[in-house]
Backbone as JSON, one array per atom type, in Angstrom:
{
  "sequence": "MTRRTHLVVAATALGLAAGAARAAAKPAAKARPAGTATDIAERWLGTWTGKATWKGCTAEVHDDVALAIAPGAAGALTVDGDVLMDGLGAIDLAAGLDALSAPRADLSLTLTWTKRGAKLAVKTESGCAGKATLQRVGTGDAGCDALVALATLKSSCSQFTTEAGPWQPGELTDGWDGWKQLKGKARKARVATCKTEVATLRDELGQAQCNLGSGALTVFTTGLPDCDRYLQVIERYLQCPKVPQAARDAARQGIDAMKQGWADMSGVPDEARRAANDACRQAVDAVRQGASAMGCSL",
  "N": [[-24.27, 11.68, 6.88], [-25.7, 9.65, 9.33], [-25.82, 9.63, 12.95], [-26.04, 7.03, 13.83], [-24.99, 5.62, 11.66], [-22.39, 6.59, 11.78], [-21.56, 5.36, 14.16], [-21.59, 2.71, 13.34], [-19.56, 2.77, 11.43], [-17.33, 3.43, 13.06], [-17.33, 1.21, 14.77], [-16.89, -0.81, 12.94], [-14.3, -0.22, 12.08], [-12.83, -0.7, 14.45], [-13.53, -3.33, 14.77], [-12.3, -4.59, 12.58], [-9.66, -4.12, 13.29], [-9.53, -5.65, 15.62], [-9.84, -8.13, 14.45], [-7.4, -8.35, 13.12], [-5.69, -8.58, 15.3], [-6.62, -11.01, 16.38], [-5.94, -12.72, 14.33], [-3.28, -13.03, 14.75], [-2.86, -15.29, 16.13], [-2.35, -17.1, 14.45], [3.07, -16.89, -23.08], [5.58, -14.5, -24.47], [6.0, -11.26, -22.97], [3.88, -8.63, -24.13], [4.63, -5.86, -26.3], [4.45, -2.51, -25.12], [3.32, 0.85, -24.57], [5.39, 3.21, -22.79], [4.84, 4.22, -19.4], [2.19, 3.52, -18.78], [-0.63, 2.69, -16.64], [-0.26, 0.15, -15.49], [2.46, -0.15, -15.87], [3.36, 1.74, -14.04], [2.48, 0.58, -11.66], [4.01, -1.81, -11.67], [6.58, -0.79, -11.4], [6.59, 0.61, -8.94], [5.01, -0.46, -6.76], [5.35, -2.04, -3.64], [7.79, -2.7, -1.0], [10.15, -0.38, 0.01], [13.45, 0.09, 1.04], [16.01, 1.61, 3.11], [18.64, 3.86, 4.28], [18.07, 6.92, 5.88], [18.95, 10.4, 5.97], [18.76, 13.29, 8.04], [17.97, 16.76, 8.7], [17.57, 19.77, 10.6], [15.3, 19.12, 12.13], [12.67, 18.86, 14.49], [10.68, 17.13, 15.19], [10.21, 13.58, 15.85], [12.25, 11.58, 13.93], [13.08, 8.96, 11.56], [15.8, 6.94, 10.89], [16.21, 4.42, 9.73], [14.53, 3.27, 7.11], [11.59, 1.78, 5.94], [9.61, 1.83, 3.54], [6.46, 1.25, 2.55], [4.87, 1.1, -0.45], [1.7, 1.21, -1.54], [-1.41, 0.12, -3.12], [-3.95, 2.4, -2.72], [-7.1, 3.74, -1.54], [-9.62, 4.16, -4.01], [-7.94, 4.06, -6.28], [-5.55, 5.38, -5.68], [-2.0, 5.71, -5.01], [-0.34, 5.03, -1.97], [1.34, 5.81, 1.11], [2.63, 5.29, 4.43], [3.41, 7.95, 6.23], [4.44, 8.02, 8.8], [6.49, 6.22, 9.09], [8.63, 7.58, 8.27], [8.62, 10.06, 9.67], [7.34, 10.89, 12.78], [3.9, 11.58, 13.05], [3.3, 12.37, 10.45], [1.42, 10.78, 9.16], [-1.0, 9.2, 6.91], [-0.12, 9.33, 3.49], [-1.09, 10.31, 0.39], [-0.21, 9.7, -2.99], [0.59, 11.32, -5.99], [1.09, 9.85, -9.1], [3.64, 8.95, -11.4], [5.53, 7.37, -14.01], [8.26, 7.81, -13.62], [8.41, 9.25, -11.29], [7.05, 9.91, -8.01], [4.86, 11.93, -6.09], [3.78, 13.97, -3.32], [0.82, 15.63, -3.07], [0.5, 17.79, -1.01], [-0.09, 20.63, 1.0], [1.37, 21.13, 3.29], [3.67, 19.7, 3.08], [6.48, 18.57, 1.28], [7.18, 15.91, -0.67], [8.96, 13.66, -2.55], [9.57, 10.91, -4.69], [11.95, 9.7, -6.76], [12.67, 7.79, -9.54], [15.57, 5.91, -10.27], [18.19, 4.08, -11.94], [19.71, 3.08, -9.94], [18.14, 2.99, -7.74], [15.41, 4.36, -5.76], [15.19, 7.78, -5.31], [14.6, 9.53, -2.46], [13.13, 12.46, -1.25], [12.32, 14.69, 1.28], [10.56, 17.36, 2.79], [9.35, 19.48, 5.28], [6.89, 21.95, 6.33], [8.03, 23.22, 8.52], [10.68, 23.16, 8.01], [12.15, 20.86, 8.36], [14.16, 18.45, 6.86], [14.8, 15.62, 4.8], [16.59, 12.91, 3.24], [17.13, 10.07, 1.11], [18.35, 7.07, -0.43], [16.55, 4.53, -1.75], [15.95, 1.0, -1.94], [14.03, -1.47, -3.6], [12.53, -4.16, -1.93], [12.87, -7.43, -3.05], [12.96, -10.08, -5.53], [15.28, -10.15, -6.96], [15.05, -10.31, -9.64], [13.75, -8.4, -12.21], [11.41, -8.99, -13.68], [10.07, -10.93, -12.14], [9.68, -9.45, -9.83], [7.91, -7.58, -10.88], [5.71, -9.21, -11.32], [4.85, -9.78, -8.71], [4.15, -7.19, -7.93], [2.0, -6.58, -9.68], [0.25, -8.57, -8.92], [-0.32, -7.67, -6.38], [-1.66, -5.29, -7.01], [-3.9, -6.4, -8.29], [-5.05, -7.76, -6.13], [-6.13, -5.7, -4.72], [-8.22, -4.83, -6.19], [-11.58, -4.38, -6.77], [-12.98, -5.63, -8.78], [-12.25, -8.24, -8.96], [-12.65, -11.49, -7.54], [-11.48, -13.12, -4.54], [-10.72, -15.62, -5.28], [-10.07, -15.47, -7.92], [-7.87, -16.3, -10.38], [-4.43, -17.45, -10.12], [-2.62, -15.93, -8.7], [-1.51, -14.7, -5.75], [-0.4, -12.17, -3.63], [0.82, -12.8, -1.12], [1.4, -15.55, -1.33], [3.23, -15.5, -3.42], [5.36, -13.89, -2.42], [6.12, -15.51, -0.33], [7.62, -17.39, -1.64], [9.97, -16.11, -2.32], [12.6, -16.38, -1.14], [13.34, -18.89, -1.99], [13.35, -18.47, -4.77], [15.49, -16.68, -5.06], [17.64, -18.31, -4.6], [17.83, -19.92, -6.78], [19.64, -21.18, -9.6], [21.39, -21.16, -12.77], [19.8, -23.2, -15.2], [17.41, -23.58, -13.82], [16.9, -21.08, -12.69], [16.64, -19.51, -15.01], [14.34, -20.68, -16.04], [12.44, -19.99, -14.09], [12.45, -17.2, -14.32], [11.51, -16.94, -16.94], [8.95, -17.97, -16.62], [7.85, -16.04, -14.91], [7.78, -13.81, -16.65], [5.91, -14.67, -18.55], [3.64, -14.96, -16.92], [3.32, -12.34, -16.03], [2.56, -11.06, -18.42], [0.07, -12.29, -18.86], [-1.32, -11.49, -16.56], [-1.29, -8.72, -16.83], [-3.0, -8.46, -19.03], [-5.41, -9.4, -17.9], [-5.88, -7.44, -15.94], [-6.15, -5.19, -17.54], [-8.44, -5.82, -19.09], [-10.34, -5.88, -17.11], [-10.37, -3.31, -16.45], [-8.95, -2.46, -14.27], [-6.86, -0.54, -12.64], [-4.29, 1.81, -11.73], [-4.92, 4.25, -12.68], [-3.86, 7.14, -14.56], [-1.54, 9.89, -14.59], [-2.81, 12.54, -12.62], [-4.1, 11.18, -9.72], [-7.27, 9.89, -8.68], [-8.32, 10.38, -5.48], [-9.56, 8.77, -2.7], [-10.92, 10.07, 0.2], [-11.62, 10.22, 3.65], [-11.99, 12.5, 5.02], [-11.19, 12.6, 7.56], [-8.3, 12.59, 9.34], [-7.05, 10.4, 10.83], [-8.63, 8.29, 10.06], [-8.18, 8.14, 7.33], [-5.54, 7.4, 7.55], [-5.91, 4.92, 8.79], [-7.09, 3.41, 6.69], [-4.91, 3.27, 4.97], [-3.02, 1.85, 6.51], [-4.35, -0.59, 6.94], [-4.48, -1.53, 4.33], [-1.79, -2.15, 3.89], [-1.45, -4.1, 5.81], [-3.04, -6.12, 4.71], [-1.43, -6.97, 2.67], [0.53, -8.47, 3.81], [2.13, -11.58, 3.8], [1.64, -13.38, 5.83], [-0.88, -13.11, 6.79], [-3.91, -14.78, 7.15], [-5.97, -16.0, 4.46], [-8.73, -15.97, 4.9], [-8.98, -14.0, 6.83], [-8.17, -11.8, 5.35], [-10.22, -11.63, 3.45], [-12.45, -11.05, 5.09], [-11.63, -8.59, 6.11], [-11.54, -7.01, 3.78], [-14.28, -6.89, 3.13], [-15.18, -5.47, 5.35], [-13.82, -3.03, 4.98], [-15.05, -2.07, 2.65], [-17.63, -1.6, 3.67], [-17.06, 0.41, 5.5], [-16.2, 2.48, 3.81], [-18.56, 3.07, 2.48], [-20.02, 4.11, 4.59], [-18.54, 6.37, 5.07], [-18.96, 7.89, 2.87], [-20.45, 10.23, 2.73], [-19.81, 12.77, 4.65], [-20.83, 15.17, 5.18], [-22.56, 17.52, 7.16], [-22.28, 16.09, 9.48], [-22.04, 16.19, 12.96], [-19.47, 17.95, 14.79], [-18.62, 16.68, 17.1], [-19.26, 14.0, 16.64], [-17.61, 13.5, 14.46], [-15.09, 13.78, 15.64], [-15.21, 11.63, 17.41], [-15.33, 9.46, 15.64], [-12.85, 9.75, 14.38], [-11.16, 9.32, 16.56], [-11.79, 6.65, 17.09], [-10.75, 5.45, 14.8], [-8.05, 6.0, 15.19], [-7.49, 4.4, 17.4], [-7.96, 1.98, 16.18], [-5.9, 1.85, 14.29], [-3.67, 1.55, 16.01], [-4.31, -0.93, 17.14], [-4.28, -2.63, 14.9], [-1.6, -2.44, 14.19], [-0.41, -3.63, 16.45], [-1.47, -6.24, 16.31], [-0.44, -7.03, 13.81], [2.29, -6.91, 14.31], [2.57, -8.97, 16.18], [2.14, -11.08, 14.51], [4.35, -11.05, 12.97], [4.44, -9.32, 10.88], [5.58, -6.57, 9.08], [4.66, -3.27, 9.3]],
  "CA": [[-24.19, 10.39, 7.57], [-26.37, 9.73, 10.62], [-25.0, 9.21, 14.11], [-26.03, 5.56, 13.85], [-24.02, 5.17, 10.66], [-21.08, 6.9, 12.34], [-21.2, 4.33, 15.13], [-21.28, 1.49, 12.58], [-18.23, 2.98, 10.85], [-16.33, 3.31, 14.11], [-17.31, -0.17, 15.24], [-16.27, -1.63, 11.89], [-12.85, 0.02, 12.15], [-12.29, -1.41, 15.59], [-13.73, -4.76, 14.52], [-11.23, -5.04, 11.69], [-8.43, -4.13, 14.06], [-9.58, -6.83, 16.49], [-9.59, -9.28, 13.59], [-5.96, -8.44, 12.89], [-5.08, -9.1, 16.51], [-6.97, -12.43, 16.51], [-5.21, -13.49, 13.31], [-1.91, -13.25, 15.2], [-2.74, -16.64, 16.63], [-1.91, -17.92, 13.25], [3.77, -16.19, -24.23], [6.39, -13.39, -23.98], [5.24, -10.04, -22.71], [3.6, -7.82, -25.3], [5.16, -4.5, -26.29], [3.47, -1.58, -24.62], [3.89, 2.18, -24.41], [5.88, 3.51, -21.45], [4.05, 5.11, -18.58], [0.82, 3.1, -18.53], [-0.93, 2.48, -15.23], [0.37, -1.08, -15.01], [3.89, 0.15, -15.78], [3.57, 2.45, -12.78], [2.33, -0.42, -10.59], [5.16, -2.72, -11.7], [7.79, -0.11, -10.95], [6.57, 1.24, -7.63], [4.37, -1.17, -5.66], [6.26, -2.88, -2.86], [8.44, -2.07, 0.14], [11.44, 0.22, -0.33], [14.2, 0.24, 2.29], [17.29, 2.3, 3.02], [19.02, 4.75, 5.37], [17.77, 8.33, 5.63], [19.64, 11.42, 6.74], [17.82, 14.37, 8.35], [18.51, 17.97, 9.3], [16.59, 20.8, 10.93], [14.05, 18.48, 12.56], [12.32, 18.8, 15.9], [9.86, 15.93, 15.35], [10.94, 12.31, 15.85], [12.46, 11.07, 12.58], [13.56, 7.58, 11.56], [16.91, 6.74, 9.95], [15.99, 3.16, 9.02], [13.26, 3.46, 6.41], [10.95, 0.69, 5.18], [8.44, 2.56, 3.03], [5.6, 0.37, 1.76], [4.02, 1.8, -1.41], [0.57, 0.3, -1.71], [-2.62, 0.67, -3.73], [-4.84, 2.94, -1.71], [-8.5, 3.84, -1.9], [-10.0, 4.84, -5.26], [-6.9, 4.12, -7.27], [-4.37, 6.13, -5.29], [-0.88, 5.1, -4.33], [-0.33, 5.59, -0.63], [2.37, 5.37, 2.04], [2.47, 5.76, 5.81], [4.49, 8.88, 6.51], [4.98, 7.84, 10.14], [7.74, 5.45, 9.05], [9.66, 8.59, 8.04], [8.58, 11.06, 10.72], [6.13, 10.78, 13.58], [2.88, 12.6, 12.86], [2.98, 12.66, 9.05], [0.19, 10.07, 8.81], [-1.14, 8.64, 5.57], [0.25, 10.25, 2.42], [-1.49, 9.89, -0.95], [0.83, 10.09, -3.94], [0.35, 11.45, -7.43], [2.04, 8.88, -9.63], [4.13, 8.87, -12.76], [6.46, 6.26, -14.14], [9.59, 8.16, -13.13], [8.39, 9.97, -10.02], [5.86, 10.01, -7.18], [4.91, 13.15, -5.29], [2.66, 14.16, -2.41], [0.19, 16.95, -3.28], [0.07, 18.33, 0.27], [0.41, 21.99, 1.22], [2.29, 21.18, 4.43], [4.72, 18.71, 2.93], [7.05, 18.24, -0.03], [7.75, 14.56, -0.68], [9.1, 13.1, -3.89], [10.36, 9.71, -4.94], [12.38, 9.74, -8.14], [13.25, 6.51, -9.9], [16.82, 5.84, -11.01], [18.64, 2.7, -12.1], [20.36, 2.67, -8.69], [17.16, 3.0, -6.67], [14.49, 5.5, -5.71], [15.7, 8.9, -4.52], [13.56, 10.11, -1.61], [13.39, 13.8, -0.7], [11.22, 15.1, 2.14], [10.73, 18.63, 3.49], [8.11, 19.92, 5.9], [6.71, 23.39, 6.48], [8.9, 23.72, 9.58], [12.06, 23.15, 7.54], [12.77, 19.55, 8.53], [14.44, 17.89, 5.54], [15.44, 14.32, 4.8], [16.81, 12.3, 1.93], [17.57, 8.68, 1.16], [18.26, 6.24, -1.64], [15.84, 3.32, -1.31], [15.92, -0.15, -2.84], [12.82, -2.27, -3.38], [12.7, -5.54, -1.51], [12.36, -8.25, -4.15], [13.51, -11.39, -5.86], [16.52, -10.04, -7.71], [14.72, -10.3, -11.06], [12.74, -7.36, -12.44], [10.16, -9.58, -14.15], [9.38, -11.57, -11.01], [9.22, -8.36, -8.97], [6.74, -7.01, -11.54], [4.6, -10.14, -11.1], [4.35, -9.56, -7.35], [3.5, -5.87, -7.9], [0.71, -6.66, -10.36], [-0.62, -9.39, -8.07], [-0.75, -6.76, -5.31], [-2.68, -4.43, -7.6], [-5.1, -7.2, -8.51], [-5.66, -8.09, -4.84], [-6.84, -4.52, -4.22], [-9.21, -4.44, -7.19], [-12.88, -4.95, -6.41], [-13.54, -6.39, -9.89], [-11.84, -9.63, -8.85], [-12.88, -12.2, -6.29], [-10.22, -13.6, -3.99], [-10.36, -16.89, -5.92], [-9.82, -15.25, -9.34], [-6.48, -16.36, -10.79], [-3.54, -18.15, -9.2], [-1.6, -15.05, -8.14], [-1.78, -14.02, -4.49], [0.87, -11.58, -3.23], [1.44, -13.52, -0.02], [1.95, -16.81, -1.81], [4.4, -15.21, -4.24], [6.47, -13.45, -1.59], [6.58, -16.66, 0.44], [8.59, -18.14, -2.44], [11.11, -15.28, -2.72], [13.89, -16.92, -0.73], [13.66, -19.99, -2.9], [13.66, -17.91, -6.09], [16.82, -16.06, -5.01], [18.66, -19.36, -4.56], [17.87, -20.64, -8.05], [20.8, -20.91, -10.45], [21.43, -21.86, -14.05], [18.56, -23.47, -15.95], [16.24, -23.42, -12.94], [16.63, -19.66, -12.58], [16.13, -19.06, -16.31], [12.96, -21.17, -16.17], [11.6, -19.18, -13.19], [12.35, -15.88, -14.92], [10.63, -17.06, -18.11], [7.59, -18.14, -16.1], [7.41, -14.73, -14.43], [7.46, -12.97, -17.8], [4.65, -15.14, -19.12], [2.55, -14.66, -16.0], [3.13, -10.89, -16.06], [1.78, -10.74, -19.62], [-1.31, -12.74, -18.63], [-1.91, -10.68, -15.52], [-1.54, -7.4, -17.41], [-4.2, -8.56, -19.85], [-6.56, -9.51, -17.0], [-6.1, -6.14, -15.31], [-6.64, -4.28, -18.57], [-9.82, -6.17, -19.45], [-11.21, -5.54, -15.98], [-10.21, -1.87, -16.21], [-8.47, -2.34, -12.9], [-5.52, 0.02, -12.68], [-4.07, 2.93, -10.84], [-5.18, 5.51, -13.35], [-2.62, 7.77, -14.98], [-1.51, 11.31, -14.26], [-3.32, 12.82, -11.29], [-4.94, 10.07, -9.27], [-8.46, 10.19, -7.89], [-8.0, 9.92, -4.14], [-10.66, 8.69, -1.76], [-10.57, 10.54, 1.53], [-12.73, 10.22, 4.6], [-12.08, 13.8, 5.65], [-10.72, 12.42, 8.93], [-6.9, 12.18, 9.15], [-6.72, 9.08, 11.34], [-9.36, 7.28, 9.28], [-7.38, 7.97, 6.12], [-4.37, 6.62, 7.95], [-6.35, 3.55, 9.02], [-7.24, 2.73, 5.41], [-3.57, 3.0, 4.45], [-2.39, 0.8, 7.32], [-5.01, -1.88, 6.71], [-4.08, -2.0, 3.01], [-0.49, -2.78, 4.02], [-1.68, -5.33, 6.57], [-3.58, -7.14, 3.82], [-0.38, -7.44, 1.78], [1.45, -9.34, 4.53], [1.88, -12.99, 3.43], [1.29, -14.18, 7.01], [-2.3, -12.92, 7.11], [-4.72, -15.83, 6.53], [-6.85, -15.51, 3.42], [-10.05, -15.71, 5.46], [-8.92, -12.7, 7.49], [-8.12, -10.79, 4.28], [-11.56, -11.51, 2.87], [-13.3, -10.35, 6.05], [-11.2, -7.19, 6.19], [-11.97, -6.33, 2.55], [-15.71, -6.6, 3.26], [-15.32, -4.4, 6.33], [-13.36, -1.78, 4.37], [-16.11, -1.6, 1.75], [-18.71, -1.07, 4.5], [-16.6, 1.67, 6.06], [-16.19, 3.5, 2.76], [-19.94, 3.48, 2.24], [-20.4, 4.96, 5.7], [-17.8, 7.62, 4.98], [-19.2, 8.51, 1.56], [-20.96, 11.59, 2.89], [-19.61, 13.24, 6.02], [-21.39, 16.52, 5.31], [-23.62, 17.64, 8.15], [-22.01, 15.31, 10.68], [-21.59, 17.08, 14.04], [-18.04, 17.87, 15.1], [-18.4, 15.69, 18.15], [-19.29, 12.68, 16.02], [-16.41, 13.38, 13.64], [-13.97, 13.53, 16.55], [-15.34, 10.27, 17.94], [-14.95, 8.55, 14.56], [-11.41, 9.87, 14.19], [-10.54, 8.65, 17.71], [-11.95, 5.21, 16.9], [-9.8, 5.04, 13.77], [-6.71, 6.03, 15.78], [-7.37, 3.18, 18.2], [-7.9, 0.85, 15.26], [-4.53, 1.81, 13.74], [-2.8, 0.97, 17.03], [-4.64, -2.34, 17.31], [-3.79, -3.35, 13.72], [-0.14, -2.51, 14.3], [-0.07, -4.63, 17.47], [-1.76, -7.55, 15.78], [0.49, -7.33, 12.74], [3.6, -7.16, 14.92], [2.53, -10.29, 16.77], [2.19, -12.05, 13.42], [5.61, -10.92, 12.26], [4.23, -8.48, 9.69], [6.13, -5.22, 9.22], [3.84, -2.2, 8.76]],
  "C": [[-24.82, 10.55, 8.95], [-25.43, 9.29, 11.73], [-24.94, 7.69, 14.19], [-25.01, 5.02, 12.86], [-22.6, 5.43, 11.14], [-20.63, 5.81, 13.32], [-20.87, 3.02, 14.44], [-19.88, 1.58, 11.99], [-17.15, 2.77, 11.9], [-16.2, 1.87, 14.59], [-16.64, -1.08, 14.22], [-14.77, -1.47, 11.91], [-12.23, -0.78, 13.28], [-12.45, -2.92, 15.42], [-12.66, -5.33, 13.62], [-9.9, -5.11, 12.44], [-8.38, -5.35, 14.99], [-9.33, -8.09, 15.69], [-8.12, -9.46, 13.31], [-5.27, -9.02, 14.11], [-5.36, -10.59, 16.68], [-6.18, -13.28, 15.53], [-3.79, -13.78, 13.74], [-1.75, -14.65, 15.76], [-2.33, -17.56, 15.46], [-0.96, -17.38, 12.04], [4.56, -14.97, -23.76], [5.52, -12.16, -23.82], [5.07, -9.21, -23.98], [4.24, -6.45, -25.16], [4.07, -3.55, -25.86], [4.1, -0.21, -24.49], [4.32, 2.42, -22.97], [4.89, 4.4, -20.72], [2.6, 4.74, -18.4], [0.63, 2.83, -17.04], [-0.26, 1.21, -14.69], [1.88, -0.95, -14.98], [4.21, 0.78, -14.44], [3.47, 1.46, -11.61], [3.55, -1.33, -10.52], [6.4, -2.05, -11.12], [7.75, 0.24, -9.47], [6.0, 0.41, -6.5], [5.37, -2.08, -4.96], [6.86, -2.08, -1.71], [9.86, -1.65, -0.24], [12.19, 0.53, 0.96], [15.52, 0.98, 2.04], [17.51, 3.16, 4.26], [18.73, 6.19, 4.99], [18.66, 9.22, 6.49], [18.71, 12.63, 6.88], [18.56, 15.58, 8.89], [17.38, 18.95, 9.56], [15.29, 20.29, 11.47], [13.88, 18.56, 14.07], [11.44, 17.58, 16.19], [10.75, 14.69, 15.34], [11.02, 11.77, 14.43], [13.12, 9.7, 12.66], [14.62, 7.4, 10.47], [16.72, 5.48, 9.11], [14.58, 3.19, 8.42], [12.83, 2.16, 5.73], [9.61, 1.24, 4.72], [7.64, 1.66, 2.1], [4.7, 1.22, 0.87], [2.92, 0.83, -1.82], [-0.54, 0.95, -2.52], [-3.53, 1.17, -2.62], [-6.27, 2.96, -2.2], [-8.65, 4.59, -3.21], [-8.83, 5.05, -6.2], [-5.66, 4.88, -6.9], [-3.22, 5.2, -4.92], [-0.76, 5.77, -2.98], [0.82, 5.01, 0.18], [2.01, 5.89, 3.43], [3.65, 6.65, 6.15], [5.12, 8.71, 7.87], [6.24, 6.98, 10.15], [8.92, 6.37, 8.74], [9.78, 9.53, 9.23], [7.26, 10.93, 11.48], [5.18, 11.94, 13.28], [2.55, 12.92, 11.41], [1.71, 11.96, 8.6], [0.19, 9.54, 7.39], [-0.84, 9.72, 4.53], [-0.18, 9.65, 1.09], [-0.52, 10.48, -1.96], [0.27, 10.22, -5.34], [1.46, 10.68, -8.13], [2.37, 9.11, -11.09], [5.14, 7.75, -12.83], [7.8, 6.58, -13.49], [9.58, 8.87, -11.78], [7.03, 9.88, -9.35], [5.98, 11.28, -6.36], [3.65, 13.27, -4.46], [2.07, 15.55, -2.61], [-0.38, 17.52, -2.0], [0.71, 19.69, 0.51], [1.47, 22.04, 2.31], [3.52, 20.32, 4.25], [5.17, 18.61, 1.48], [7.69, 16.87, 0.09], [7.79, 14.07, -2.11], [9.92, 11.83, -3.84], [10.67, 9.69, -6.42], [13.11, 8.45, -8.48], [14.55, 6.7, -10.65], [17.22, 4.38, -11.12], [19.27, 2.17, -10.81], [19.4, 2.67, -7.5], [16.28, 4.22, -6.75], [15.07, 6.56, -4.79], [14.53, 9.55, -3.78], [14.01, 11.48, -1.13], [12.14, 14.26, 0.04], [11.54, 16.46, 2.75], [9.38, 19.09, 4.02], [8.06, 21.45, 5.96], [7.68, 23.99, 7.49], [10.37, 23.72, 9.19], [12.8, 21.85, 7.78], [12.94, 18.9, 7.16], [15.17, 16.56, 5.67], [15.62, 13.81, 3.39], [17.34, 10.89, 2.13], [17.56, 8.1, -0.25], [17.71, 4.89, -1.2], [15.91, 2.24, -2.39], [14.66, -0.97, -2.55], [13.19, -3.69, -2.98], [12.11, -6.44, -2.6], [13.12, -9.53, -4.34], [14.89, -11.33, -6.47], [16.3, -10.09, -9.21], [13.57, -9.32, -11.28], [11.4, -7.94, -12.86], [9.37, -10.23, -13.03], [8.9, -10.53, -10.0], [7.96, -7.72, -9.55], [5.51, -7.9, -11.32], [4.0, -9.92, -9.71], [3.61, -8.22, -7.26], [2.13, -5.92, -8.54], [-0.27, -7.53, -9.57], [-1.15, -8.56, -6.9], [-1.85, -5.83, -5.8], [-3.99, -5.19, -7.78], [-5.82, -7.5, -7.19], [-6.44, -6.92, -4.26], [-8.0, -4.1, -5.1], [-10.53, -5.15, -6.94], [-13.49, -5.77, -7.54], [-13.22, -7.88, -9.8], [-12.27, -10.21, -7.52], [-11.53, -12.71, -5.8], [-9.77, -14.9, -4.65], [-9.93, -16.7, -7.37], [-8.33, -15.27, -9.62], [-5.6, -16.97, -9.72], [-2.59, -17.23, -8.44], [-2.1, -14.36, -6.89], [-0.45, -13.47, -3.99], [1.58, -12.35, -2.13], [2.09, -14.81, -0.47], [3.22, -16.57, -2.63], [5.59, -14.8, -3.38], [6.99, -14.56, -0.68], [7.67, -17.43, -0.29], [9.84, -17.38, -2.8], [12.46, -15.88, -2.37], [14.32, -18.06, -1.64], [14.04, -19.49, -4.29], [15.08, -17.37, -6.13], [17.93, -17.11, -5.06], [18.76, -20.14, -5.86], [19.07, -20.22, -8.88], [20.63, -21.64, -11.78], [20.08, -22.0, -14.73], [17.32, -23.24, -15.1], [15.89, -21.94, -12.81], [16.06, -19.11, -13.89], [14.67, -19.48, -16.5], [12.01, -20.34, -15.31], [11.39, -17.79, -13.77], [11.4, -15.9, -16.12], [9.17, -17.2, -17.68], [7.03, -16.81, -15.61], [6.99, -13.84, -15.59], [6.13, -13.36, -18.42], [3.47, -14.77, -18.23], [2.28, -13.16, -15.92], [2.27, -10.49, -17.25], [0.31, -11.11, -19.43], [-2.02, -11.84, -17.62], [-2.19, -9.26, -16.01], [-2.82, -7.4, -18.24], [-5.45, -8.61, -18.97], [-6.9, -8.15, -16.39], [-6.66, -5.14, -16.32], [-8.09, -4.54, -18.93], [-10.79, -5.79, -18.35], [-11.21, -4.05, -15.68], [-9.82, -1.6, -14.75], [-7.04, -1.82, -12.96], [-5.44, 1.21, -11.74], [-4.56, 4.25, -11.41], [-3.85, 6.12, -13.75], [-2.7, 9.26, -14.68], [-1.98, 11.53, -12.84], [-4.31, 11.74, -10.88], [-6.16, 10.59, -8.52], [-8.28, 9.58, -6.52], [-9.26, 9.92, -3.28], [-10.17, 9.21, -0.41], [-11.81, 10.56, 2.4], [-12.98, 11.61, 5.15], [-11.62, 13.78, 7.1], [-9.29, 11.86, 8.86], [-6.58, 10.77, 9.63], [-7.49, 7.97, 10.64], [-8.7, 7.07, 7.92], [-6.16, 7.11, 6.42], [-4.75, 5.16, 8.19], [-6.48, 2.78, 7.71], [-5.88, 2.37, 4.83], [-2.91, 1.84, 5.19], [-3.03, -0.55, 7.05], [-4.69, -2.42, 5.32], [-2.73, -2.71, 3.1], [-0.59, -4.09, 4.8], [-2.15, -6.45, 5.66], [-2.54, -7.67, 2.85], [0.59, -8.4, 2.48], [1.14, -10.81, 4.22], [1.46, -13.86, 4.61], [-0.17, -14.02, 7.43], [-3.12, -14.0, 6.43], [-5.7, -15.24, 5.51], [-8.24, -15.18, 3.96], [-10.08, -14.34, 6.15], [-8.88, -11.58, 6.46], [-9.52, -10.54, 3.71], [-12.49, -10.72, 3.8], [-12.94, -8.87, 6.13], [-11.63, -6.41, 4.97], [-13.46, -5.95, 2.64], [-15.94, -5.46, 4.25], [-14.9, -3.05, 5.78], [-14.43, -1.21, 3.45], [-17.25, -0.97, 2.54], [-18.32, 0.29, 5.09], [-16.62, 2.79, 5.03], [-17.61, 3.99, 2.46], [-20.41, 4.42, 3.36], [-19.74, 6.32, 5.66], [-18.14, 8.43, 3.73], [-19.7, 9.95, 1.68], [-20.85, 12.0, 4.35], [-20.19, 14.64, 6.23], [-22.52, 16.5, 6.35], [-23.4, 16.83, 9.41], [-21.5, 16.24, 11.77], [-20.11, 16.88, 14.35], [-17.74, 16.82, 16.15], [-18.35, 14.28, 17.58], [-18.05, 12.45, 15.15], [-15.19, 13.08, 14.52], [-14.01, 12.11, 17.1], [-14.92, 9.24, 16.89], [-13.44, 8.56, 14.35], [-10.66, 9.16, 15.32], [-10.63, 7.14, 17.57], [-10.95, 4.69, 15.87], [-8.38, 5.02, 14.33], [-6.47, 4.78, 16.63], [-7.23, 1.96, 17.3], [-6.52, 0.72, 14.63], [-3.59, 1.15, 14.74], [-3.04, -0.52, 17.18], [-4.14, -3.17, 16.12], [-2.28, -3.51, 13.8], [0.28, -3.57, 15.31], [-0.3, -6.04, 16.96], [-0.79, -7.97, 14.7], [1.87, -7.65, 13.29], [3.66, -8.56, 15.53], [2.61, -11.4, 15.73], [3.52, -12.04, 12.68], [5.49, -10.13, 10.98], [4.77, -7.09, 9.97], [5.22, -4.21, 8.54], [4.57, -0.86, 8.82]]
}
């Protein structure tokens, strides 16, 4: 990558961050085998919350956890480790239906699914260890939660335009409070609608070959820690229902341009790499500030 391209990448990162700040001014389901990519998406995508306990830690850790599991670059699942412990940064996850794990030499992180929630276990090289039982924020109905998860997956898939299909994660989550208040026949009707829409959405995703992949995930990495973190943070920003659709579309185009610029970092001077990483770090801070002003939790 040339120095000129590096500057474009850095400028794009900061441009997207500035865009986030500016936006603050405003039939039944078919039987399927267990463990498919869409099964994994339905089970895991979303924000998981709970109380963590820690021991043996010198770094700043956080007891109140809101861990957003999102589709990352190139089919990965990803989380922001900084919501657990300062300095962990973006964490890519190898995914299975019953467990997620971080394939990092300096960190052991697992999320294990149970009927009572997801069991989180974290341990660092220095011996800092934490655990928690997390619950996914949702509607109270598994089928409707699955619909939101698949809509999130679809929104991250380049095979679809933003106008393709009626399901937008923000629009769906906007209706959650109303869904939770439904009772009797109205609730049964909403649940039935979710099941039907899940079946349709699964078919669309399958035909487009848009999924998370199975087993070990192919993970896109920039080779720059803060730029990987930026991609993770901006993915979560795009899931916030308060972000205008026009801002989402612009950010998606910018992300694509950044990935092209990052495609080959071989031969880039160390000085340029450091400058790009610094630009991404500033962009992360700017996105967080803009999202906070909009009322979006990252």
